[in-house]
ZAPATOR-749858 format. One line per 8 residues: number of its first residue (from 1); their letters; for each residue x, y, z of C-alpha. Coordinates in Angstrom, 1 decimal. Layout:
BEGIN
NUM) A) X:Y:Z ~ ...
***
This chain:
BEGIN
1) XXXXXXXX) -27.8:-15.9:-21.3 ~ -24.0:-14.2:-21.0 ~ -22.6:-12.9:-17.8 ~ -21.9:-9.5:-17.8 ~ -18.2:-8.2:-17.9 ~ -18.5:-7.4:-14.2 ~ -19.3:-10.2:-12.8 ~ -17.4:-12.4:-15.4
9) XXXXXXXX) -14.3:-10.4:-13.3 ~ -15.7:-11.6:-10.4 ~ -15.7:-14.9:-10.9 ~ -12.3:-14.8:-12.5 ~ -10.6:-12.7:-9.3 ~ -12.5:-15.7:-7.4 ~ -10.6:-18.1:-9.2 ~ -7.7:-16.2:-9.1
17) XXXXXXXX) -7.4:-16.0:-5.0 ~ -8.7:-19.4:-4.4 ~ -6.0:-20.8:-6.6 ~ -3.6:-19.1:-4.7 ~ -4.9:-19.7:-1.6 ~ -4.8:-24.0:-2.0 ~ -1.2:-23.1:-3.4 ~ -0.4:-21.2:0.2
25) XXXXXXXX) -1.9:-24.2:2.0 ~ -0.2:-26.5:0.2 ~ 3.2:-24.8:0.7 ~ 2.5:-24.0:4.4 ~ 2.1:-28.1:5.0 ~ 5.6:-28.6:3.7 ~ 7.2:-26.4:6.1 ~ 9.7:-25.0:3.7
33) XXXXXXXX) 9.3:-21.6:4.4 ~ 8.9:-21.7:8.3 ~ 12.2:-20.5:8.7 ~ 10.8:-17.0:7.3 ~ 7.6:-17.2:9.7 ~ 10.5:-17.6:12.4 ~ 12.6:-14.8:11.4 ~ 9.3:-12.3:11.1
41) XXXXXXXX) 8.7:-13.2:14.5 ~ 12.2:-12.1:15.7 ~ 12.1:-9.1:13.7 ~ 8.5:-8.4:16.3 ~ 10.4:-9.2:18.8 ~ 13.7:-7.0:18.2 ~ 11.0:-3.8:17.2 ~ 8.6:-4.2:19.4
49) XXXXXXXX) 9.9:-5.9:22.7 ~ 9.3:-4.1:25.9 ~ 11.6:-4.2:28.6 ~ 9.4:-2.1:30.9 ~ 7.2:-5.3:31.2 ~ 9.9:-7.3:32.6 ~ 8.7:-7.8:36.4 ~ 11.5:-6.1:38.9
57) XXXXXXXX) 11.6:-9.0:41.1 ~ 14.1:-11.3:38.9 ~ 17.5:-10.0:38.7 ~ 20.7:-11.8:38.1 ~ 23.9:-12.4:40.2 ~ 26.6:-12.4:37.6 ~ 29.9:-13.8:38.0 ~ 31.7:-11.2:35.6
65) XXXXXXXX) 35.3:-10.6:34.9 ~ 35.5:-8.3:37.9 ~ 34.4:-11.2:40.2 ~ 37.2:-12.9:39.0 ~ 39.8:-10.2:39.4 ~ 38.6:-9.8:42.8 ~ 38.0:-13.6:43.8 ~ 40.0:-15.6:41.7
73) XXXXXXXX) 39.9:-17.9:38.2 ~ 36.6:-19.7:37.9 ~ 35.7:-22.4:39.2 ~ 35.6:-21.2:42.5 ~ 35.5:-23.1:45.7 ~ 32.0:-24.1:46.6 ~ 31.9:-22.4:49.9 ~ 31.8:-19.2:48.2
81) XXXXXXXX) 28.4:-20.2:46.9 ~ 27.4:-20.8:50.1 ~ 28.2:-17.5:51.3 ~ 26.2:-16.1:48.2 ~ 23.3:-18.3:49.7 ~ 23.1:-16.8:53.1 ~ 24.0:-13.5:52.3 ~ 20.8:-13.5:50.0
89) XXXXXXXX) 18.9:-15.7:52.5 ~ 19.4:-12.3:55.3 ~ 19.0:-9.9:52.3 ~ 15.4:-11.9:52.1 ~ 15.5:-12.9:48.8 ~ 12.3:-15.2:47.7 ~ 14.1:-17.7:45.8 ~ 17.7:-18.5:44.6
97) XXXXXXXX) 18.2:-20.1:41.2 ~ 21.4:-21.0:40.2 ~ 22.3:-22.1:36.7 ~ 25.9:-23.7:37.4 ~ 26.4:-27.1:37.3 ~ 27.1:-29.0:40.3 ~ 28.0:-32.6:39.0 ~ 31.2:-33.5:40.7
105) XXXXXXXX) 32.7:-32.8:44.1 ~ 34.4:-29.9:44.9 ~ 38.2:-30.1:43.8 ~ 39.4:-27.8:46.2 ~ 38.0:-29.4:49.6 ~ 34.7:-31.7:50.4 ~ 34.1:-29.6:53.3 ~ 33.2:-26.9:50.4
113) XXXXXXXX) 30.0:-29.0:49.5 ~ 29.0:-29.3:52.9 ~ 29.3:-25.7:54.0 ~ 27.3:-24.7:50.3 ~ 24.7:-27.5:51.2 ~ 24.3:-26.3:54.6 ~ 23.6:-22.8:53.6 ~ 21.2:-23.7:51.3
121) XXXXXXXX) 19.3:-26.1:53.9 ~ 19.2:-23.0:56.3 ~ 17.8:-20.9:53.0 ~ 15.4:-23.3:51.9 ~ 14.7:-21.7:48.9 ~ 17.5:-22.6:46.6 ~ 16.9:-24.4:43.1 ~ 19.7:-26.1:41.4
129) XXXXXXXX) 20.3:-27.4:37.8 ~ 20.1:-30.9:36.3 ~ 21.3:-32.0:32.8 ~ 19.6:-34.9:30.4 ~ 22.2:-36.7:28.6 ~ 22.5:-39.5:26.2 ~ 23.3:-42.2:28.9 ~ 21.0:-43.6:32.1
137) XXXXXXXX) 22.5:-43.0:35.1 ~ 23.2:-45.1:38.0 ~ 21.1:-42.7:40.7 ~ 20.0:-42.8:44.1 ~ 16.4:-43.6:44.3 ~ 15.7:-40.9:47.1 ~ 17.2:-38.4:44.7 ~ 15.5:-39.5:41.9
145) XXXXXXXX) 12.4:-39.0:43.3 ~ 13.2:-35.9:44.7 ~ 14.3:-34.6:41.3 ~ 11.4:-35.9:39.3 ~ 7.8:-34.4:39.8 ~ 4.3:-35.5:39.9 ~ 2.7:-34.5:36.5 ~ -1.2:-35.6:36.1
153) XXXXXXXX) -1.3:-36.5:32.2 ~ -5.2:-36.5:31.2 ~ -6.2:-39.7:29.7 ~ -9.2:-38.0:27.6 ~ -7.4:-35.4:25.7 ~ -4.6:-35.8:22.9 ~ -1.5:-34.6:24.6 ~ 1.0:-33.0:22.7
161) XXXXXXXX) 4.5:-34.7:22.2 ~ 6.9:-34.6:25.6 ~ 10.4:-34.8:25.3 ~ 12.0:-37.9:26.5 ~ 16.2:-38.0:26.8 ~ 17.9:-42.0:27.9 ~ 19.7:-40.4:31.1 ~ 19.9:-37.3:33.7
169) XXXXXXXX) 22.8:-35.8:35.4 ~ 22.0:-34.9:39.2 ~ 24.0:-32.5:41.2 ~ 26.1:-34.6:43.9 ~ 24.0:-36.3:46.4 ~ 24.5:-33.3:49.4 ~ 24.0:-30.5:47.0 ~ 20.8:-32.5:45.6
177) XXXXXXXX) 19.7:-33.3:49.1 ~ 19.8:-29.7:50.3 ~ 18.2:-28.1:47.5 ~ 14.6:-27.0:47.5 ~ 14.0:-28.1:43.8 ~ 15.6:-29.1:40.6 ~ 15.1:-28.6:37.6 ~ 16.8:-29.4:33.7
185) XXXXXXXX) 18.4:-26.5:31.9 ~ 18.7:-28.0:28.5 ~ 17.8:-25.6:26.1 ~ 15.8:-26.9:22.8 ~ 16.5:-24.4:20.0 ~ 14.6:-24.4:16.5 ~ 16.1:-26.2:13.8 ~ 18.0:-22.8:12.6
193) XXXXXXXX) 19.6:-22.5:16.0 ~ 17.4:-20.2:17.9 ~ 15.8:-20.5:20.7 ~ 12.5:-19.2:20.7 ~ 10.6:-22.4:22.9 ~ 11.3:-23.9:26.3 ~ 9.6:-27.4:27.2 ~ 8.7:-27.1:30.6
201) XXXXXXXX) 8.1:-30.8:31.4 ~ 10.5:-33.6:30.2 ~ 11.3:-37.1:31.0 ~ 13.8:-39.4:31.4 ~ 14.6:-43.0:33.1 ~ 11.0:-43.3:34.0 ~ 10.3:-39.9:35.6 ~ 8.7:-36.4:34.7
209) XXXXXXXX) 11.2:-33.4:35.1 ~ 10.4:-29.5:35.4 ~ 12.3:-27.2:33.4 ~ 14.3:-25.2:36.0 ~ 12.2:-22.0:36.0 ~ 8.9:-24.0:35.9 ~ 10.6:-26.0:39.3 ~ 10.9:-22.4:41.1
217) XXXXXXXX) 7.8:-21.5:39.7 ~ 5.9:-24.3:41.3 ~ 6.1:-23.2:44.9 ~ 6.1:-19.8:44.2 ~ 2.8:-19.9:42.4 ~ 1.6:-22.4:45.1 ~ 0.7:-24.9:42.5 ~ 0.6:-28.2:44.5
225) XXXXXXXX) -0.9:-30.0:41.4 ~ 0.7:-29.9:37.6 ~ -1.8:-31.1:35.0 ~ -0.7:-31.9:31.5 ~ -3.4:-31.2:28.7 ~ -3.5:-31.2:24.8 ~ -2.5:-27.5:24.7 ~ -1.8:-26.2:28.2
233) XXXXXXXX) 0.1:-27.2:31.2 ~ -1.8:-26.1:33.7 ~ 0.4:-25.2:37.2 ~ -2.2:-24.0:40.4 ~ -4.3:-21.1:38.5 ~ -1.8:-21.1:35.7 ~ -2.6:-22.4:32.1 ~ 0.5:-22.1:30.6
241) XXXXXXXX) -0.2:-22.3:26.3 ~ 1.8:-24.8:24.3 ~ 2.8:-25.3:21.2 ~ 2.3:-28.0:19.4 ~ 5.6:-29.3:20.0 ~ 4.7:-29.1:23.8 ~ 6.5:-26.1:24.8 ~ 6.3:-22.8:25.7
249) XXXXXXXX) 6.2:-19.9:23.7 ~ 8.6:-17.4:25.6 ~ 7.2:-13.6:25.4 ~ 11.0:-12.1:25.4 ~ 11.1:-8.7:26.8 ~ 14.6:-7.6:26.1 ~ 18.6:-8.4:26.7 ~ 20.5:-8.1:29.7
257) XXXXXXXX) 22.4:-5.2:27.7 ~ 19.4:-3.1:27.5 ~ 18.7:-3.7:31.4 ~ 15.8:-5.3:31.1 ~ 16.5:-7.1:34.3 ~ 18.6:-5.6:37.1 ~ 22.5:-7.0:37.2 ~ 25.1:-7.1:39.8
265) XXXXXXXX) 28.3:-8.7:39.9 ~ 28.7:-11.9:42.6 ~ 32.3:-10.0:43.1 ~ 30.3:-7.5:44.7 ~ 28.1:-9.5:46.6 ~ 31.1:-11.2:48.3 ~ 32.3:-8.2:49.3 ~ 29.4:-6.8:51.0
273) XXXXXXXX) 29.4:-10.2:52.8 ~ 32.6:-10.1:54.2 ~ 31.9:-6.6:55.2 ~ 28.8:-7.5:56.7 ~ 30.8:-10.1:58.9 ~ 33.2:-7.5:60.0 ~ 30.8:-5.1:61.1 ~ 31.6:-2.9:58.3
281) XXXXXXXX) 29.2:-0.9:56.0 ~ 28.7:-3.2:53.1 ~ 29.4:-2.6:49.5 ~ 26.1:-3.4:48.0 ~ 22.4:-2.6:50.1 ~ 21.1:-6.2:51.2 ~ 17.6:-4.7:50.7 ~ 18.0:-4.4:47.5
289) XXXXXXXX) 17.5:-8.5:47.2 ~ 14.7:-8.3:49.6 ~ 11.6:-10.0:48.0 ~ 13.8:-10.5:44.9 ~ 14.0:-13.8:42.5 ~ 17.9:-14.1:42.2 ~ 19.5:-15.9:39.6 ~ 22.8:-16.6:39.8
297) XXXXXXXX) 25.3:-17.4:37.0 ~ 28.5:-17.0:34.9 ~ 29.0:-14.4:32.1 ~ 32.8:-13.9:32.0 ~ 34.1:-14.7:29.2 ~ 34.7:-18.2:28.6 ~ 32.7:-19.2:31.3 ~ 29.2:-19.9:29.4
305) XXXXXXXX) 27.9:-20.7:26.3 ~ 26.3:-18.0:24.0 ~ 22.8:-18.9:22.8 ~ 20.8:-17.1:20.2 ~ 17.5:-15.8:20.8 ~ 15.4:-13.4:18.7 ~ 16.9:-10.1:20.5 ~ 20.5:-11.1:20.1
313) XXXXXXXX) 22.8:-13.8:18.7 ~ 25.1:-13.6:21.5 ~ 22.7:-14.2:24.8 ~ 23.6:-15.8:28.0 ~ 21.7:-18.9:28.3 ~ 20.4:-17.4:32.0 ~ 18.7:-15.1:30.3 ~ 16.3:-17.6:28.7
321) XXXXXXXX) 15.9:-19.2:31.9 ~ 14.6:-15.7:34.0 ~ 12.4:-15.0:30.7 ~ 10.6:-18.3:31.1 ~ 10.1:-17.3:34.9 ~ 8.8:-14.1:34.4 ~ 6.1:-15.3:31.7 ~ 5.2:-18.0:34.6
329) XXXXXXXX) 4.9:-16.1:37.6 ~ 3.3:-13.1:35.7 ~ 0.9:-15.6:33.7 ~ 1.7:-13.4:30.4 ~ 2.3:-15.6:27.3 ~ 3.1:-15.7:23.8 ~ 0.5:-17.6:22.3 ~ 0.7:-19.1:18.4
337) XXXXXXXX) -2.7:-18.4:17.0 ~ -4.7:-21.2:16.0 ~ -4.6:-22.8:12.4 ~ -7.7:-21.5:11.2 ~ -6.3:-17.9:11.8 ~ -4.1:-18.3:9.2 ~ -6.2:-20.0:6.8 ~ -8.8:-17.3:7.2
345) XXXXXXXX) -6.6:-14.6:6.9 ~ -4.5:-16.0:3.8 ~ -8.2:-16.8:2.1 ~ -9.2:-13.3:2.6 ~ -5.8:-11.6:1.5 ~ -6.1:-13.5:-1.4 ~ -9.5:-12.8:-2.5 ~ -9.4:-9.0:-1.9
353) XXXXXXXX) -6.4:-8.6:-4.0 ~ -7.6:-10.4:-6.5 ~ -10.7:-8.9:-6.5 ~ -9.8:-5.3:-5.9 ~ -7.0:-5.8:-8.9 ~ -9.8:-6.9:-10.9 ~ -12.5:-4.6:-10.0 ~ -10.5:-1.1:-9.3
361) XXXXXXXX) -10.2:0.5:-12.9 ~ -7.2:3.1:-11.8 ~ -3.7:1.7:-11.6 ~ -3.0:3.9:-9.0 ~ -5.8:3.1:-6.9 ~ -5.1:-0.8:-7.2 ~ -1.8:-0.5:-6.0 ~ -2.9:1.5:-3.3
369) XXXXXXXX) -5.3:0.3:-2.4 ~ -3.7:-3.3:-2.4 ~ -0.5:-1.7:-0.4 ~ -3.1:-0.5:2.2 ~ -3.9:-3.8:2.5 ~ -0.9:-5.6:3.1 ~ 0.0:-2.4:5.5 ~ -3.4:-3.2:7.2
377) XXXXXXXX) -2.6:-7.0:8.0 ~ 0.6:-5.9:9.0 ~ -0.6:-3.9:11.3 ~ -2.8:-6.3:13.1 ~ -0.2:-9.1:13.2 ~ 1.6:-6.5:15.0 ~ -1.3:-5.3:17.1 ~ -1.9:-9.2:18.4
385) XXXXXXXX) 1.7:-9.4:19.0 ~ 2.2:-6.4:21.2 ~ -1.4:-6.3:22.9 ~ -2.5:-10.0:22.9 ~ 0.4:-11.5:23.0 ~ -0.6:-13.5:19.7 ~ 1.6:-14.6:17.0 ~ -0.2:-14.2:13.7
393) XXXXXXXX) 1.7:-16.0:10.9 ~ 2.5:-12.9:8.8 ~ 5.0:-14.0:5.7 ~ 2.7:-16.9:3.9 ~ -0.7:-14.3:4.5 ~ 1.5:-11.5:3.3 ~ 3.3:-13.3:0.7 ~ 0.2:-15.0:-1.0
401) XXXXXXXX) -0.9:-11.3:-1.2 ~ 2.0:-10.7:-3.3 ~ 1.3:-14.0:-5.6 ~ -2.4:-13.1:-6.1 ~ -1.5:-9.6:-6.8 ~ 1.0:-11.1:-9.5 ~ -1.3:-13.6:-10.6 ~ -4.2:-11.4:-11.1
409) XXXXXXXX) -1.8:-8.6:-12.8 ~ -0.9:-11.7:-15.7 ~ -4.9:-13.4:-15.8 ~ -6.1:-9.3:-16.3 ~ -3.4:-8.8:-18.5 ~ -4.2:-11.7:-21.1 ~ -8.1:-11.2:-20.7 ~ -8.2:-7.6:-21.1
417) XXXXXXXX) -4.3:-6.2:-22.1 ~ -4.8:-7.3:-25.8 ~ -8.5:-4.8:-25.8 ~ -6.8:-1.9:-23.6 ~ -3.9:-2.6:-26.5 ~ -6.3:-2.1:-29.1 ~ -8.4:1.0:-27.4 ~ -5.1:2.6:-26.7
425) XXXXXXXX) -4.1:2.1:-30.6 ~ -7.4:3.8:-32.0 ~ -7.2:6.7:-29.7 ~ -3.5:7.4:-29.5 ~ -3.1:9.1:-32.7 ~ -6.5:11.8:-32.0 ~ -6.7:12.4:-28.7 ~ -4.3:14.1:-26.0
433) XXXXXXXX) -2.3:11.4:-23.9 ~ -4.0:12.6:-20.5 ~ -7.0:11.7:-22.1 ~ -6.5:8.4:-23.4 ~ -4.9:7.5:-19.9 ~ -8.3:8.5:-18.6 ~ -10.0:6.2:-21.3 ~ -8.1:3.6:-20.0
441) XXXXXXXX) -8.7:3.6:-16.4 ~ -11.8:3.1:-17.3 ~ -12.4:1.2:-20.9 ~ -15.9:0.3:-20.4 ~ -17.4:3.2:-21.0 ~ -16.1:2.7:-24.6 ~ -18.7:0.3:-25.8 ~ -20.6:-0.7:-28.6
449) XXXXXXXX) -23.7:1.9:-29.0 ~ -24.4:5.3:-27.8 ~ -25.3:7.7:-25.6 ~ -26.6:11.1:-25.6 ~ -24.8:14.1:-23.9 ~ -24.3:17.5:-24.7 ~ -20.8:18.3:-27.1 ~ -19.0:20.6:-29.1
457) XXXXXXXX) -18.4:19.6:-32.3 ~ -15.6:21.0:-34.4 ~ -15.1:21.0:-38.5 ~ -12.5:22.7:-40.4 ~ -11.4:22.9:-44.0 ~ -8.8:24.5:-46.3 ~ -10.7:27.2:-48.7 ~ -9.4:26.8:-52.1
465) XXXXXXXX) -8.2:23.6:-51.7 ~ -8.8:22.2:-55.3 ~ -6.9:25.2:-56.9 ~ -4.3:24.3:-54.2 ~ -4.0:20.9:-55.6 ~ -3.7:22.2:-59.2 ~ -0.5:23.9:-58.8 ~ 1.3:20.9:-57.1
473) XXXXXXXX) 2.6:17.5:-57.9 ~ 0.7:14.6:-55.8 ~ 3.4:13.7:-53.8 ~ 4.3:17.8:-52.7 ~ 0.3:17.8:-51.9 ~ 0.6:15.1:-49.6 ~ 3.5:16.4:-47.8 ~ 1.8:19.8:-47.3
481) XXXXXXXX) -1.1:18.4:-46.7 ~ 0.4:16.0:-43.7 ~ 2.2:18.8:-42.0 ~ -1.1:21.1:-42.3 ~ -3.0:18.1:-40.7 ~ -0.5:17.2:-37.9 ~ 0.0:20.9:-36.9 ~ -4.0:21.0:-36.4
489) XXXXXXXX) -4.4:17.5:-35.2 ~ -1.5:18.5:-32.2 ~ -3.7:21.5:-31.3 ~ -6.9:20.1:-30.8 ~ -5.2:17.4:-28.8 ~ -3.9:19.7:-26.9 ~ -7.1:21.3:-25.8 ~ -8.7:17.3:-25.1
497) XXXXXXXX) -10.7:17.2:-27.9 ~ -11.2:13.7:-30.0 ~ -9.7:13.8:-33.7 ~ -13.0:12.2:-34.9 ~ -12.2:11.7:-38.6 ~ -10.1:13.3:-41.5 ~ -12.8:14.3:-44.0 ~ -9.9:15.3:-47.0
505) XXXXXXXX) -8.5:18.2:-46.5 ~ -11.2:18.6:-43.3 ~ -11.1:17.9:-39.6 ~ -14.0:16.9:-37.7 ~ -12.8:16.6:-33.7 ~ -15.5:16.3:-31.0 ~ -14.9:18.1:-27.5 ~ -16.1:16.4:-24.4
513) XXXXXXXX) -16.4:12.7:-25.5 ~ -15.4:10.5:-25.1 ~ -14.7:11.6:-21.5 ~ -17.1:14.5:-20.1 ~ -15.7:17.9:-19.7 ~ -17.7:20.8:-18.5 ~ -15.3:23.2:-20.2 ~ -15.6:21.3:-23.9
521) XXXXXXXX) -17.2:24.5:-26.0 ~ -14.5:26.5:-24.4 ~ -11.6:24.4:-25.5 ~ -13.4:24.2:-28.6 ~ -12.6:27.7:-29.3 ~ -9.8:27.8:-27.9 ~ -8.1:25.0:-30.2 ~ -9.8:27.0:-33.3
529) XXXXXXXX) -8.1:30.1:-32.1 ~ -4.4:28.6:-31.7 ~ -5.2:26.6:-35.1 ~ -5.6:29.9:-36.9 ~ -2.6:31.2:-35.4 ~ -0.3:28.4:-35.9 ~ -1.1:28.2:-39.8 ~ -0.4:32.0:-39.8
537) XXXXXXXX) 3.1:30.8:-38.9 ~ 3.3:27.8:-41.3 ~ 2.0:30.3:-44.2 ~ 5.0:32.5:-43.4 ~ 7.0:28.9:-43.8 ~ 5.4:27.7:-47.0 ~ 5.8:31.2:-48.3 ~ 9.5:31.2:-48.1
545) XXXXXXXX) 9.7:27.4:-49.6 ~ 7.5:28.4:-52.7 ~ 4.7:26.6:-51.4 ~ 1.0:27.7:-51.8 ~ -0.5:29.6:-48.4 ~ -3.3:27.4:-47.0 ~ -6.5:29.3:-45.6 ~ -8.9:27.3:-43.1
553) XXXXXXXX) -12.3:28.3:-42.4 ~ -13.3:26.4:-39.2 ~ -17.4:25.9:-38.1 ~ -18.0:25.1:-33.8 ~ -21.7:24.2:-32.5 ~ -22.5:23.0:-29.6 ~ -25.8:20.6:-28.4 ~ -27.7:17.3:-27.5
561) XXXXXXXX) -25.6:14.5:-29.5 ~ -25.7:10.7:-29.4 ~ -22.1:9.2:-29.4 ~ -20.4:6.3:-29.2 ~ -18.7:3.3:-31.0 ~ -20.9:2.6:-34.1 ~ -21.0:-0.1:-36.5 ~ -20.8:-4.0:-35.9
569) XXXXXXXX) -18.9:-6.1:-33.4 ~ -16.2:-6.8:-36.1 ~ -15.7:-2.8:-37.1 ~ -16.2:0.1:-34.7 ~ -16.2:4.1:-35.3 ~ -16.3:6.3:-32.2 ~ -18.6:9.4:-33.6 ~ -21.2:11.3:-33.2
577) XXXXXXXX) -24.7:11.8:-34.4 ~ -27.6:14.7:-34.3 ~ -28.6:18.3:-35.6 ~ -25.8:20.0:-34.2 ~ -23.0:17.8:-36.2 ~ -24.8:19.3:-39.0 ~ -24.9:22.6:-38.0 ~ -21.2:22.6:-37.4
585) XXXXXXXX) -20.6:22.0:-40.7 ~ -22.9:24.3:-42.2 ~ -21.3:26.8:-40.4 ~ -18.0:26.1:-41.9 ~ -19.0:26.4:-44.7 ~ -20.9:30.0:-43.9 ~ -17.2:31.5:-43.4 ~ -17.1:31.7:-47.1
593) XXXXXXXX) -20.0:33.9:-47.3 ~ -19.3:36.4:-44.5 ~ -15.8:36.1:-45.3 ~ -14.8:35.2:-41.5 ~ -12.5:32.2:-40.4 ~ -14.5:30.6:-37.4 ~ -17.7:30.5:-36.8 ~ -19.8:29.7:-33.9
601) XXXXXXXX) -23.5:28.4:-33.5 ~ -25.6:29.9:-30.4 ~ -25.3:27.2:-27.7 ~ -21.2:27.4:-27.8 ~ -21.5:30.8:-27.6 ~ -23.8:30.7:-25.0 ~ -21.6:28.3:-23.0 ~ -18.1:30.1:-23.9
609) XXXXXXXX) -18.9:33.4:-23.9 ~ -17.4:34.6:-20.6 ~ -14.0:33.2:-21.6 ~ -13.8:34.1:-25.7 ~ -14.2:37.5:-27.3 ~ -17.0:37.3:-30.0 ~ -19.7:38.9:-32.0 ~ -22.9:38.0:-33.7
617) XXXXXXXX) -22.9:37.7:-37.4 ~ -26.3:36.9:-38.5 ~ -29.2:35.3:-37.7 ~ -29.2:32.6:-40.5 ~ -31.5:29.3:-41.7 ~ -29.3:27.3:-43.2 ~ -29.9:24.4:-45.7 ~ -32.1:21.5:-44.1
625) XXXXXXXX) -33.2:23.3:-41.5 ~ -36.3:25.1:-40.6 ~ -35.4:27.1:-37.2 ~ -33.2:30.4:-37.6 ~ -30.0:30.4:-35.5 ~ -28.0:33.1:-34.5 ~ -24.4:32.8:-35.3 ~ -21.0:34.4:-33.8
633) XXXXXXXX) -18.0:35.1:-35.2 ~ -15.1:33.8:-32.8 ~ -12.5:36.5:-32.2 ~ -9.9:36.0:-29.5 ~ -9.6:34.9:-25.9 ~ -11.3:37.1:-23.4 ~ -9.4:40.2:-22.9 ~ -7.2:40.1:-25.6
641) XXXXXXXX) -8.7:42.0:-28.3 ~ -7.0:45.2:-29.7 ~ -7.8:48.5:-28.9 ~ -8.4:48.9:-32.9 ~ -10.4:45.8:-33.1 ~ -12.7:47.2:-30.5 ~ -13.3:50.1:-32.3 ~ -14.0:48.4:-35.3
649) XXXXXXXX) -16.3:46.0:-33.3 ~ -18.2:49.0:-31.6 ~ -19.1:50.4:-35.2 ~ -20.1:46.8:-36.3 ~ -22.5:46.4:-33.3 ~ -23.8:49.9:-33.8 ~ -24.4:49.2:-37.2 ~ -26.0:45.7:-36.9
657) XXXXXXXX) -28.2:47.2:-34.3 ~ -29.3:50.0:-36.5 ~ -29.9:47.3:-39.4 ~ -32.1:45.2:-37.2 ~ -34.6:48.2:-36.3 ~ -34.6:49.2:-40.5 ~ -32.5:52.3:-39.9 ~ -30.4:51.2:-42.6
665) XXXXXXXX) -28.8:54.9:-43.5 ~ -27.1:54.9:-40.1 ~ -26.3:51.1:-40.5 ~ -24.3:51.9:-43.9 ~ -22.8:54.9:-42.3 ~ -21.7:52.3:-39.4 ~ -20.6:49.6:-41.6 ~ -18.7:52.2:-44.0
673) XXXXXXXX) -17.0:53.5:-40.6 ~ -15.8:50.3:-39.7 ~ -14.4:49.6:-43.0 ~ -12.5:52.4:-42.8 ~ -10.6:51.3:-39.7 ~ -10.6:47.4:-41.2 ~ -11.1:47.3:-44.8 ~ -10.8:43.5:-45.2
681) XXXXXXXX) -13.9:43.1:-42.2 ~ -16.0:40.4:-44.0 ~ -19.4:41.0:-41.9 ~ -19.3:44.8:-42.0 ~ -18.6:44.0:-45.9 ~ -21.8:42.1:-46.2 ~ -24.1:44.2:-43.9 ~ -23.3:47.5:-46.5
689) XXXXXXXX) -24.2:45.8:-49.2 ~ -27.5:44.6:-47.6 ~ -27.8:47.8:-46.0 ~ -27.8:49.6:-49.7 ~ -29.7:46.9:-51.2 ~ -32.7:47.7:-49.0 ~ -31.8:51.5:-49.3 ~ -32.8:50.9:-52.7
697) XXXXXXXX) -36.0:48.5:-52.1 ~ -36.9:48.2:-48.4 ~ -38.0:44.7:-47.3 ~ -41.4:43.3:-46.8 ~ -43.1:44.7:-43.2 ~ -42.8:41.1:-41.7 ~ -39.0:41.0:-42.7 ~ -37.7:39.7:-39.3
705) XXXXXXXX) -33.9:40.0:-40.2 ~ -33.5:36.3:-40.8 ~ -31.4:35.1:-43.9 ~ -31.6:31.9:-45.4 ~ -28.8:30.7:-46.4 ~ -29.1:28.7:-49.6 ~ -26.1:26.4:-50.0 ~ -23.2:24.7:-48.3
***
């Protein structure tokens, strides 16, 4: 059994979605587009980074240009670093972290190193940086033991890769011995040169070492034990999530320029220290550093390396360490979503896009739905990022959505495009553009077979066409007929009618099909009135050209009809069948008997009477039908009947009422009066003659006023 068309579409859409999904998974494994995904992550950082989330307890003391102007060129004698440490100790700083390397003795004087060491030892909370390098170093075992940290690597889980280096460079022994802790400051940017991750632990010369932010965080968190697991590093009660590369993904809050972390000039701190020693009021109140974690680093031009981060290509390296420590102390981390989230999201987007494109009929709704789908997924990714610290991949799923859209569009074009083009070609010539567009949005409504619905049928025919054809050469006749039919067709299409067929010089049109329209009767009446008005203009042009004048008669009727594509699978004709069609055809011919131009059936008049001016013409029994019908003449749109014409209608209707009650004398008088105002009023002529005939030979007692029309 053949599947329904909708089921076929679902299967095709599913195949398209799955194919694009498999392609996306394959490309994802190649990592060809990884840099694009990283840039999308950077976009979220730049757009949604919130400086208010940064810890106010982390501050920077910067050796800036102003400091160098006051205290001389860099590097400074080491005793000044000691004075900075003493000032911060006396101010109540919780920890002091240097992002300045002290790998060689002071060039100025050895005692300056000792001053610095003594101050660090007194403070007991100073952390110094170490540096990994390419060659092993001969180190004092005691110092190497102090720099290394105990890290328990669980044997029952598969640990992520651990960065390992051949050698490590420590601060000079006096300073290394005096420091509370040591940590490496090597940065490990991604392959595009941007630092987004921070390894917390690395190995060198047979030992584990902490990154400097982790080295400071350990005592601040009270973490005696550090455990390295498959996807986390546990520091006491804090579990730090790791990427597949074994690094912490930094959750950036902002740049130094955006005042993410408070910054103070090292020169101002030294001036304040000197002023306090002299008993003077200090430039900086020491209270600003109470319970603060203070980073000390150089920010003056030429004294540090600029680093690329998601927020800026010109970032002092110290900000990276500050952001990492901030994440550790607040236990607020950016986590990369598991692979299954990417897979499920991509599959859902691929299938939803393909299904919606293949199943939604209107193009605007298709595009709108798919655009909304892309926007919703983007919103979910942003929400996960800002509210849950979750990095959900954006580029591949959205890219897969776009590819699914393109593939589905191509498949639909190949499968259904030909059918749509055939339908459009079939209807374009006979219907208004807007009706054709509606059909194209739902072509399944146009199918083999029919349906029963109320419609209005319009028949028109040229009066005396045989006589006209005898006056013209065949080429002239064809040209005249084409001009006439083109003008009439345009008017019918403008009123949402469907020109069903041309019957030589005649036209058969349908209103209300193939698309339903509640005003089909009114639209048919308006089309008839406009056709007669246009024909009046054409007759003037044809008269000037020496061509015969064309007069057309129109019959309109409404009723329940069977409408649809009828014929065979190879050859279809969209048409209607039913008694109402026959009556419309008979009414067109009846115009000749009443000398009228447009006659309406009873149902058409009932449906359109609020919009038109019309008069009852007769109660007819047409050829081929037993039941009589009341027939009306269409005169004008509602409210557009002239005063003179209204007077004629009043006299005519008075005469018709007298005629029906057998008062043929009064009837004859009223019809004569109407003809005095309008000598060419056809129905008045007909009834005047009937009244005269009945005065001469009265009708039988059972006369019901029905007139039997014996000819077509």
